C-alpha positions as CSV (number, residue, x, y, z in Angstrom):
1,M,37.8,64.3,36.9
2,R,36.3,62.0,39.1
3,I,34.8,59.3,36.9
4,V,33.0,55.9,37.7
5,V,33.6,53.2,35.7
6,A,31.1,50.4,36.4
7,G,31.1,46.7,35.4
8,A,35.3,48.1,35.5
9,A,36.6,44.0,35.1
10,G,34.8,43.1,32.0
11,N,36.6,43.0,28.8
12,L,35.2,46.6,27.3
13,G,34.9,48.2,31.6
14,Y,38.7,47.1,32.3
15,E,39.9,48.7,28.8
16,V,38.0,52.4,30.1
17,T,39.5,52.3,33.8
18,T,42.8,52.4,32.5
19,V,42.7,54.2,29.9
20,L,40.7,57.2,32.1
21,M,43.9,56.2,34.8
22,Q,46.7,57.4,32.0
23,Q,44.6,60.2,31.3
24,G,45.3,61.6,34.8
25,H,41.4,60.7,36.1
26,D,40.6,59.4,40.0
27,V,38.9,56.9,38.6
28,V,36.8,54.8,41.3
29,A,36.2,50.8,39.9
30,M,33.3,48.7,40.7
31,D,32.2,45.2,39.5
32,M,30.8,42.3,41.0
33,N,33.7,40.5,40.8
34,T,36.7,42.9,41.3
35,Q,40.2,40.3,41.7
36,R,40.9,41.2,38.1
37,L,41.7,44.8,39.3
38,E,43.5,44.0,42.3
39,P,46.5,45.1,40.6
40,L,45.0,48.4,39.4
41,R,43.8,49.0,43.3
42,P,47.1,50.9,44.4
43,K,46.3,53.8,41.1
44,L,42.6,53.4,42.1
45,A,40.4,56.4,43.6
46,G,38.7,53.6,45.1
47,L,37.6,49.8,44.2
48,H,34.4,48.2,45.2
49,S,32.8,44.7,44.7
50,I,29.0,45.6,44.3
51,D,26.3,43.6,43.0
52,L,24.0,46.8,41.4
53,R,21.0,44.5,41.3
54,L,21.5,45.3,45.2
55,P,22.6,48.4,45.8
56,D,23.3,49.3,48.5
57,G,26.0,51.7,49.7
58,L,25.8,53.1,46.8
59,E,25.7,56.8,47.7
60,N,28.8,56.4,49.3
61,I,30.7,54.8,46.2
62,L,29.6,57.5,43.7
63,K,30.0,59.9,46.1
64,S,32.1,63.5,44.5
65,A,31.9,61.4,41.2
66,D,31.9,64.0,38.3
67,L,30.6,61.3,35.8
68,V,29.4,57.6,35.4
69,V,30.7,55.6,32.7
70,T,28.4,52.1,32.8
71,T,29.6,48.9,30.4
72,V,27.6,47.0,32.9
73,G,25.5,44.3,31.1
74,I,24.8,39.9,31.1
75,G,27.1,38.2,29.1
76,R,25.8,34.4,29.8
77,P,22.5,34.8,31.2
78,K,21.8,31.6,33.7
79,K,17.7,32.8,33.5
80,L,15.4,34.3,31.2
81,T,15.0,37.3,33.5
82,D,18.6,38.2,33.7
83,F,18.9,40.7,30.8
84,R,16.0,42.4,32.3
85,D,17.1,42.7,36.2
86,V,20.5,43.4,34.8
87,D,21.1,45.5,31.5
88,Y,17.9,47.2,33.3
89,G,17.6,47.2,36.4
90,S,20.8,46.9,37.7
91,N,22.0,50.5,35.1
92,L,18.5,52.0,36.6
93,N,19.8,51.5,40.0
94,L,22.9,53.1,39.3
95,L,21.1,56.4,37.0
96,N,18.7,56.5,40.0
97,A,21.7,56.7,43.0
98,A,23.3,59.0,40.2
99,K,20.5,61.4,40.2
100,E,20.2,61.2,44.1
101,M,23.7,62.4,44.1
102,G,23.9,65.2,42.0
103,I,26.4,63.8,39.3
104,Q,24.9,65.3,35.7
105,K,26.6,63.6,33.5
106,F,26.4,60.0,32.0
107,I,27.2,57.0,29.9
108,Y,26.5,54.1,28.7
109,I,27.4,51.4,26.1
110,S,24.2,50.2,24.3
111,V,24.4,47.9,21.4
112,A,24.1,48.7,17.5
113,G,20.7,48.2,16.5
114,V,19.3,48.4,19.8
115,D,15.9,49.3,18.2
116,T,15.6,47.5,15.6
117,D,13.2,44.1,16.9
118,L,12.8,44.3,20.9
119,S,11.5,41.0,20.9
120,V,14.8,39.8,21.4
121,P,15.2,40.4,25.2
122,L,19.3,41.5,25.2
123,L,17.6,44.5,23.1
124,R,14.2,45.2,25.4
125,A,16.5,45.1,28.5
126,K,19.0,48.1,26.7
127,Y,16.7,49.8,25.1
128,D,14.7,50.5,28.1
129,F,17.4,51.9,29.7
130,E,17.9,53.9,27.4
131,A,14.9,55.3,27.4
132,E,15.3,55.9,30.9
133,L,18.7,57.4,30.6
134,T,17.1,60.0,27.7
135,R,14.5,61.4,30.4
136,S,16.3,61.5,33.6
137,G,17.5,64.6,32.9
138,L,21.7,63.6,33.2
139,H,24.0,65.0,30.0
140,Y,24.4,61.4,28.4
141,L,26.0,59.8,25.7
142,I,24.6,56.3,24.5
143,I,27.2,54.3,22.7
144,R,26.2,52.1,20.8
145,P,29.0,49.6,19.2
146,S,28.4,47.2,16.3
147,S,29.7,44.1,18.1
148,Y,33.7,43.8,19.6
149,F,37.4,41.7,19.0
150,T,36.1,39.8,21.7
151,D,33.2,38.4,20.4
152,V,34.6,37.3,17.6
153,W,37.1,35.6,19.5
154,R,34.6,33.8,21.7
155,T,32.4,33.0,19.3
156,F,33.8,32.2,15.7
157,M,38.0,31.6,16.5
158,T,37.0,29.6,19.8
159,S,34.8,27.7,17.3
160,A,37.0,27.2,14.6
161,Q,39.8,25.7,17.0
162,K,37.7,23.3,17.7
163,G,36.8,22.6,13.6
164,A,34.1,24.2,12.2
165,I,31.6,26.6,12.6
166,T,27.9,27.1,12.3
167,L,25.9,30.2,10.6
168,I,22.7,30.9,9.3
169,K,22.4,30.7,6.1
170,T,20.4,33.8,5.0
171,D,19.2,35.6,1.4
172,E,21.0,38.7,1.9
173,E,25.3,38.2,3.5
174,F,24.0,41.0,6.5
175,R,27.4,42.6,7.8
176,F,28.8,43.9,11.1
177,S,32.5,46.3,11.6
178,P,33.8,44.6,14.8
179,V,35.7,47.2,16.7
180,H,38.6,46.7,19.7
181,P,37.2,47.3,23.5
182,R,40.4,49.4,23.6
183,D,39.0,52.0,20.5
184,V,35.9,52.1,22.4
185,A,37.1,52.9,25.9
186,E,39.3,55.6,23.7
187,F,36.7,56.9,22.2
188,I,35.3,57.3,25.1
189,A,38.1,59.3,27.2
190,A,37.4,61.8,24.3
191,N,33.6,62.5,25.1
192,L,33.9,63.1,28.4
193,S,31.5,65.9,28.8
194,P,28.0,63.9,27.0
195,D,26.2,66.4,24.8
196,D,22.3,64.1,24.9
197,R,23.6,62.2,21.4
198,I,23.4,58.7,20.8
199,A,26.8,57.2,18.4
200,N,26.7,54.7,16.7
201,V,30.9,53.2,16.1
202,G,32.2,49.8,14.8
203,G,36.1,49.0,13.5
204,P,37.1,50.6,10.3
205,E,36.6,46.9,8.5
206,Q,33.4,45.6,7.8
207,F,32.4,41.9,7.4
208,T,30.1,39.1,6.7
209,Y,30.2,36.7,9.4
210,T,31.6,34.0,6.5
211,E,34.2,36.3,5.8
212,I,34.9,36.3,9.5
213,A,34.8,32.5,9.5
214,N,37.2,32.2,7.0
215,L,39.3,34.8,8.3
216,C,39.7,32.4,11.6
217,F,40.5,29.2,9.6
218,D,42.8,30.9,7.6
219,L,44.6,32.6,10.9
220,L,44.6,28.3,11.8
221,K,46.1,27.5,8.6
222,K,43.5,25.1,8.2
223,P,40.6,25.1,5.4
224,P,37.2,25.7,6.0
225,K,34.6,24.1,7.2
226,L,31.0,25.7,7.7
227,T,27.7,24.2,8.9
228,M,25.5,26.2,7.1
229,L,21.7,26.1,8.9
230,S,18.2,27.9,7.0
231,I,16.4,30.3,9.5
232,P,13.0,28.0,9.3
233,A,15.4,25.3,10.6
234,F,16.8,27.8,13.6
235,K,13.8,28.8,14.3
236,V,12.5,25.5,14.6
237,L,15.7,24.8,17.2
238,L,14.0,27.7,19.2
239,S,11.1,26.4,19.5
240,V,11.8,23.7,20.9
241,M,14.4,25.0,23.2
242,K,12.6,27.9,24.7
243,P,10.2,25.7,27.0
244,F,13.8,23.5,28.7
245,N,16.5,26.3,29.0
246,P,14.7,29.8,28.3
247,A,18.3,31.4,29.3
248,L,19.9,29.8,26.5
249,W,16.8,30.5,24.1
250,S,17.4,34.5,25.0
251,V,21.4,33.9,23.8
252,F,20.3,32.0,20.3
253,R,17.5,34.7,19.8
254,F,19.6,37.2,20.0
255,L,22.1,35.5,17.2
256,L,19.1,34.9,15.1
257,W,18.9,39.0,15.5
258,A,22.8,39.7,14.5
259,S,22.2,37.3,11.6
260,T,20.1,38.7,10.1
261,T,20.4,41.9,10.4
262,D,22.9,45.1,9.1
263,L,24.9,46.3,12.0
264,T,27.4,47.6,10.3
265,C,28.2,51.1,12.0
266,P,31.1,54.5,11.4
267,T,34.6,53.7,12.2
268,I,36.6,55.3,15.4
269,G,39.8,53.5,15.8
270,S,42.1,51.5,13.1
271,R,43.4,48.0,15.3
272,T,41.9,45.1,12.3
273,V,40.1,42.0,13.5
274,R,43.3,40.2,12.1
275,D,45.8,41.6,14.0
276,Y,43.7,41.3,17.4
277,L,43.3,37.5,16.5
278,R,46.6,37.6,15.5
279,E,47.9,38.5,19.3
280,Q,45.1,36.2,21.2
281,L,46.9,33.3,19.2
282,A,50.2,34.1,19.8
283,N,49.7,34.8,23.6
284,Q,47.7,31.6,23.4
285,N,50.4,29.3,22.8
286,T,52.7,31.2,24.5
287,I,50.8,29.5,27.5
288,H,50.1,26.4,26.0
289,S,54.1,26.3,25.6
């Protein structure tokens, strides 16, 4: 099968690309920055640097493709409209081009709980694209991961390494079930004939945010140091932040939502957070030694 992977240089996109290649598919990879993908170029059916917000030439990239898989999304917005421009607009440009080229199958990576609070800019953008896809006439699979191991590393472990983790204090301990990007990639590879459905997916473990923070300190062999910020205090911070840095406000608004929403999902894969974090710490120590 000839498969186009958009966002192929990202954490999930790279895993999707490599898993599909290993299974013998012809993979066409695209991303804004393709440097990470250069070592794969000899084995790829195509490698293209493209900004999907300005999709000139996209039809040529999609030529003869059987399926499009998109992991495209903005991780760290520089302006408030980035989520709308990328998570919605870029994927919509890709969807429209796929329809134009007669491609019948489309897989999109969204986020668990996307429909629970559309006042969150990231959720609004992803939800609106989901709606575009479901009414497009293409056969689709929408995957909604709880969160990724890479998020745990970036959000929690890096803070623990700096000495402290700040959490939002809630009356209820909300849980989430992070999943390894490779497990999501393998789930995609096992579902290449989309049957018009939405799949919520998570890893084999469920954590509260306090539990995941304590795990990070445990692996670092340090006593836990947690700073708890009340929801009212966090909302004050948001109100002060929004006029001066709306892009950062949008990220923190997402964090408030995630901290006050149950994000547990059905299990795929068997990889554990502890093993992943241990591996990352070992790699980090090797680099620094």
